[in-house]
N, C-alpha and C positions, 0 to 999 in steps of 0.2 A: 504494500500500500504506500502510495506517495501522497504527500499533502504539503501545501505551502502557499505563500502569498505572492501574487503577481501584480505589480504596480503598473497601471496603464496611464502613461504620461505623454504629454505633447503640448504644443501650442493650442490656442482656442480653435474650435471648428474643424478639427481634422477627423472627427468621427469616433472618439473614444467611447462615448456612451452607447452609440449605435452598435459598435463592435461587441461590447459586453452583452447588450440585450440580445444580439443575434446569436452569440455562442450559448447563452442560457436558454434561448427560446421563449423568453418572456421579458416584460419591461420591468427593470429594477431602477433605471435612471431615465429621467425625462430627456427628451431630445427636441431640437429645433434647428432650423437653418441659421439662426443667429449665434454668433460666438459667445462663449462664456455662459452658456445655459446652465452647466453644472457648477454649483457653488460649494459643494461639500464632498468629502471623501465618502464613498458609498461602497459597501461590499456586495459583490455578486458571486454566489457560491455555486459551482458546478461539481456535482458528485457523480462519479461513475463507479463501476465495479472495482477498479484498481487505483483510483485517485480522487482527491478532492482539491480542485483548483479554486483558490479564493482570490478573485479579481478585486483590485482596489481601484475603483473609478475615481479619477481626480479632476479638479478644476483645471481648465486650460491655463498654462503658465503664460502670463502676460506681463512683461516688464515696462510696457509703455504707459499703462494707466496707474495713477498714483493714489487713488482714493483708498480709504481704510478697508473697504470691502475687498478691493483687489489685493491689497497686502495680505489680508486674511486668506484669500484663495491661494495665493502663491505660497504662503506658509504651509497650508494644508497639503499642497502638492509636493513641496520640498520634504515635508515630514514623511510622506508616503515613500518617496524615493529612498530614504534612509532605512525604512522599517521593513521592506519586503525582501523576498528571496531572489526575485528576478524581475526585470523590467521589460515591458512592452513599450517601445518608443514608437508612437504612431505618427506617421508623416503622410501628408497628402501627396500622392504620386505626381511627379513632375513639378512640384511647387515647394522647393526648399527656400526658406526665408531666413532673415536675420534672427527671428524669434526661434526657429528650429535650431539655429546655431547655438543660441544661448541655453536652450534646453539640453542640447548635446553636451555643452561644457559642464552643466550641472550633473549629468549622468557620469561623465568622465571623473569629476571630482569625488563622486560617491564610491567609485570603484566597483559598482554593481554590474553583474552580467546583464546584458541587454540584447533583446531581439528587436529588430526594426520591422514594423508592420507598415508596408506601403499600401495605404487605403485608397479607395475610390479609383481603382484601376479600370473600372468599367467606363470611366470618363476619358480614358486615354485613347486618342485617335491620331495616327495609326498606332497599333500596339508595338510596332517596331521601335517607338520612342522610349519604351519602358526599360529595355536592356541597358542602354547607356546611363540612364538615371540610376539603375541598380548598381552598376559598376562605380559610378561617382559616389553614391552613398556608402558603398563598401569601403571606399578609400578614406572615409572620414574618421573611422574608429574600427577597432577589431571587435565587431559585433559577433554574437553567438550565431546569428543567421539573419537573413533578410527575406521576408515573406510578403509577396504581393497578394492583396485580398480585396474583395468588395464586401464590406460589412452590410451594405444595403441589400445586396443580392445573395449574400451568404457564400460567395465564392472562396474556396481554399481555406475555410475556417476549420475543417476537419484536420487538415495538415498542421495548422497552427496549434490546435489543441493537443495533438499527438506530440508535437515538438516540446510543448510546455510540460506535459506529463513526464516525458523522459528526463527533464532537467529539475524537477521538483525533488526536494529531500525526502528520504524515507520517513514515514511517520503515520500515526493513526489520524483519523478524521478529527477536525476541530469543531465541526458543527454537525448537528443531526442530519441524517439523510432526509431529503425533501425540503430542507431550509434553503431559501434562495437568496435572502439578503438579511443583513443585521438590522435593517430599519423597520420600524413598526408602522401601523396604519396611520397614526397621526402625522408622521413625517411624510409618508407617501401621499396622503390626501393634500397636504400643503403644496407638495411639489407638482401634483397633477393640476391643481388650480393655477399655479404659476406657469406651467407649461402652456395652458390654454391662453393665458394672458400674453405670453411671449409671442405666440403664433398670430395673435390678432392685433397687437399694438405695434406702432412704428416708431422710428427714430430713437430717442434716448429713453422713452418711458419704460420699456421692459427692464432696463438696467437701474431704474430708480424705484423699483417696487419690491416688496417682500410680502410673504403670506404667513400669517400666524394662526394656528388653530386654537380657538378659545374654548370650544366645547366639542366633545366627542363622547357619545354614549349610545348604548344599545337600548332600543325600546320596541317591544313587540316584534322582534325579529328584524328590525331595520336599524341602520346606522344613522344617527342624527349628528350632523357636523355643522358647527358654526365657525366661520373663518373671517379674519380681518385682513384686508389687502392694504398694506401700508405704502403710501407714496410720499414724496418729499415736498410737493407744492400743491397749492389749491387747484391750479390749472390742470395738473395731472389727474386729480380726483375726478374732474369733469370728463376727461378723456376716457378714463377707465369705466366710469358709469355709462357713458354714451348718451346719445339723445333719447330721452324718454326711458332711460335705463336699459336700452337695447343691448349695448355691449356687455354689461354685467349679466344680463339674462342669457346671452349666448355662451358666455364663459361658464356659467353655472350649469347649463344644460349639458355641455360637452364634458365638463369635469365629473358631473354626476354619472354620466354614462360610463366613463372609464372606471370610476370607483366601484360601480355595481359589478362590472366585469372582473376587476381584480379582487374585490372583497367577497364576492359571491353572495350578496344579499342586497336588499333595497337600501337606498340612500336618500335621506332628506338633507338638503344642503342650503344653508343661509349664508349670504355674503354681505359684508359691509366694507366700505372704503373709508379709510381715515388718513389724516396727514400727520407725519412725524418729520419735521423740518430737518434736512441734512443727515438723515439716519445713515446713509451709505458711507459717510466720511467721519463717523463718530464711533470710536472703539466701544464706548459705553453703550450706545444704542445698539450696536451690532451684538454685543454680549446679551442684551435683554431679548433680542430677537432670535437667539440660539446660535449665533455664529461664534462658537468658542473653539479654541484649539484643543 
């Protein structure tokens, strides 16, 4: 039996959460086309007959943004790099950037073994462009291996999983069979609401909001959830609510549908929007909202 922790790291928007969800066959991390959707380290647990792979989904490492929220996300990702057995360094195929270079330097400083995952290869046209990029990437560091995949389509994930299993340390399972994540229903509910907001809102608003579950209880076989959507300015509150409350209604309907599917029972959801000035650049406000190291 093999068991260990695999840190999934990289710059924002390279598909780390999509990769983990695809390997597990279920959603444990929210996703969106917008960068820095993931704000926390989240465990995704894949258990087979001969191994338990504990994936650590991390926030995208971004050194350009200086707000307290971004500093927290970078600390979370850096901590994961130090604490895992092996790293998956996720890079978008054909798109090496200065941010990728800085993440690479962090991996090098950690001394951890790393496998490069070249994601989104389904977007590469023509495919002959991929080989030179693989060779160029191989020259940057002595990686364990380089694996081209498409997390969206599920291409080559079996090979990646087998490669990880071979490299994990010997050991018994750390989590019960059937357990998929370390996060509970309260956390998942908040993240699902935030995911729906991210998909529907434009410009800077998705990065200036957070979701807090104030009430969660079971009543007559249904889950009752009350959530507050925190924004930073009064104008953002109006955008989130929408004309005649339409935006908030759409978010609630979509989030409720996903909760029913994931939790396996009926869901009653109530949403409120409140203003907390400058919360994303205040260490104290972040701690109160659950952003703790």
